[in-house]
C-alpha positions in Angstrom: -45.2 21.5 -6.9 -42.8 19.0 -5.4 -39.1 19.5 -6.0 -37.3 16.3 -6.6 -33.7 16.0 -5.8 -31.8 13.1 -7.3 -29.1 11.6 -5.2 -26.0 11.8 -7.4 -23.4 10.4 -5.1 -20.4 9.4 -7.1 -17.1 7.9 -6.1 -13.9 8.8 -7.7 -11.5 6.3 -9.1 -7.8 6.2 -8.3 -5.9 8.8 -10.4 -2.2 9.6 -10.5 -0.6 12.8 -11.7 3.1 13.6 -11.9 3.7 17.3 -11.4 5.8 18.6 -14.2 9.3 19.8 -13.3 11.9 19.3 -10.6 11.3 20.4 -7.0 13.6 20.9 -4.1 12.8 19.4 -0.7 11.8 22.9 0.5 9.4 23.4 -2.5 8.0 19.9 -1.8 7.2 20.9 1.8 5.5 24.1 0.6 3.3 22.1 -1.9 2.6 19.5 0.8 1.4 22.3 3.2 -0.8 23.8 0.5 -2.4 20.4 -0.2 -2.7 19.3 3.4 -6.5 19.9 3.6 -7.2 18.0 0.4 -8.9 14.8 1.6 -8.0 11.5 0.0 -5.0 12.9 -1.7 -1.5 11.4 -1.3 1.7 13.1 -2.3 4.9 11.2 -3.0 8.3 12.8 -3.3 11.3 11.1 -4.8 14.5 12.7 -6.1 12.8 16.0 -7.0 9.7 14.5 -8.5 6.2 14.9 -7.0 3.3 12.6 -7.7 -0.3 13.1 -6.5 -2.7 10.2 -6.1 -6.4 10.3 -5.3 -7.7 7.3 -3.3 -10.7 5.8 -5.0 -13.2 3.4 -3.4 -11.8 0.4 -5.3 -8.3 1.1 -4.0 -9.4 1.5 -0.4 -11.6 -1.6 -0.6 -8.8 -3.8 -1.9 -6.2 -2.5 0.6 -8.5 -3.0 3.5 -9.4 -6.6 2.5 -5.7 -7.4 2.1 -5.0 -6.0 5.5 -7.8 -8.0 7.1 -6.6 -11.2 5.6 -2.9 -10.6 6.4 -3.8 -9.8 10.0 -6.0 -12.9 10.2 -3.0 -15.0 9.1 -0.7 -13.4 11.7 -3.2 -13.9 14.5 -4.0 -17.4 13.4 -0.3 -18.3 13.3 0.6 -16.6 16.6 3.0 -14.2 14.9 3.6 -11.0 16.8 3.2 -7.9 14.7 2.7 -4.2 14.9 0.4 -2.7 12.2 1.3 0.8 11.2 -1.0 1.3 8.2 -0.1 4.1 5.9 2.3 5.9 8.3 4.4 8.3 6.2 8.0 7.4 5.6 9.9 10.7 5.1 13.5 11.8 5.1 15.1 14.8 3.5 18.5 13.1 3.5 16.9 10.2 1.5 15.1 12.6 -0.8 11.9 10.6 -0.3 8.5 10.9 1.3 5.6 8.5 0.7 2.9 6.4 2.3 2.5 2.7 1.8 -1.1 1.5 1.8 -0.4 -0.9 4.7 2.7 -1.7 6.6 3.8 -4.0 9.4 6.6 -4.7 11.8 6.9 -8.4 12.1 8.0 -9.2 15.7 9.5 -6.2 17.4 9.6 -2.6 16.2 12.6 -1.6 14.2 13.8 1.5 12.3 11.3 0.8 9.5 8.5 -1.7 8.9 9.4 -5.2 7.6 6.4 -5.5 5.2 4.7 -2.9 3.1 1.6 -3.4 0.9 1.0 -1.2 -2.1 -2.3 -1.3 -4.1 -1.9 0.1 -7.7 -5.2 0.4 -9.6 -3.5 2.8 -12.1 0.2 2.6 -12.9 2.4 5.2 -11.2 5.0 7.4 -12.7 7.6 7.3 -9.9 9.8 4.2 -9.5 7.6 2.0 -7.4 10.4 0.2 -5.5 13.1 2.9 -5.1 11.2 4.7 -2.4 10.9 1.5 -0.3 14.6 0.7 -0.8 15.6 4.1 0.7 13.9 3.0 3.9 15.2 -0.6 3.9 11.8 -2.2 3.9 12.4 -6.0 3.8 9.4 -6.9 1.6 7.0 -5.1 -0.6 3.8 -6.7 -1.9 2.2 -5.0 -4.9 -1.4 -5.6 -5.9 -1.7 -4.8 -9.6 -4.0 -6.2 -12.3 -5.8 -8.5 -9.7 -2.6 -10.2 -8.6 0.2 -9.9 -6.2 3.8 -9.3 -7.0 6.3 -9.8 -4.2 9.7 -8.2 -3.8 12.4 -9.0 -1.2 15.3 -6.7 -0.4 18.7 -8.5 -0.8 22.1 -6.9 -0.9 20.5 -3.4 -1.3 18.2 -4.3 -4.2 14.8 -5.8 -4.6 14.4 -9.2 -6.2 11.0 -10.4 -7.3 10.1 -13.6 -5.5 7.2 -16.1 -5.8 6.9 -16.8 -2.1 7.4 -14.5 0.9 10.7 -14.9 2.6 9.5 -12.9 5.6 6.4 -15.2 6.0 7.5 -18.4 4.2 4.2 -20.3 5.0 2.0 -17.6 3.7 -0.1 -18.8 0.7 0.0 -15.9 -1.7 -2.3 -17.5 -4.3 -4.9 -18.1 -1.6 -4.7 -14.4 -0.5 -5.1 -13.2 -4.1 -8.1 -15.5 -4.8 -9.8 -14.4 -1.5 -9.3 -10.7 -2.2 -11.3 -11.2 -5.4 -14.3 -12.8 -3.7 -17.4 -10.6 -3.8 -18.2 -10.9 -0.1 -15.7 -10.3 2.7 -17.3 -12.8 5.0 -16.9 -15.5 2.4 -13.3 -14.3 1.7 -12.3 -14.4 5.4 -14.0 -17.9 5.9 -12.2 -19.3 2.8 -8.9 -17.8 3.8 -9.0 -19.1 7.4 -10.0 -22.5 6.1 -7.2 -22.5 3.6 -4.5 -21.5 6.1 -5.6 -24.2 8.6 -5.0 -27.0 6.0 
């Protein structure tokens, strides 16, 4: 008798869960320590609220494609940058801790990155811009519902913009259409061709 084992590899999709209740910074640190070994789990803290998010394959695929194309643009245009990925932004005095999906210093390193990218496959419960505002991140680009929404920090608040003020020649519509292409080679080729026009 031959035993057959079916390969039932599955991938999880992005899921978000707002932990009920209010938590002090100390309680947040304890919860963070308890969940430290949980792979592909992000924890966000903002003003006493804690949100957990699992990172699904679709989320990771989109964030990586966006990063590849943004970096291709920066290289092509000769713009110096420092990629810092999803490095945690955290400060007790700001009552916030979170990880952007991708982030960049444009030019030289500063107190915080100039640009942050956030991919949202499912809608979050915590104010999506407040945490970025606490760290004075100049621009935040959100990928939601297969499109990009851009926000620029002006006078302490974010305003939605149609075109990046940080990278004024960046073709946002080209980026969005290339992210949706089925093959990354085709996406990169079309993107590079588009930015050279």
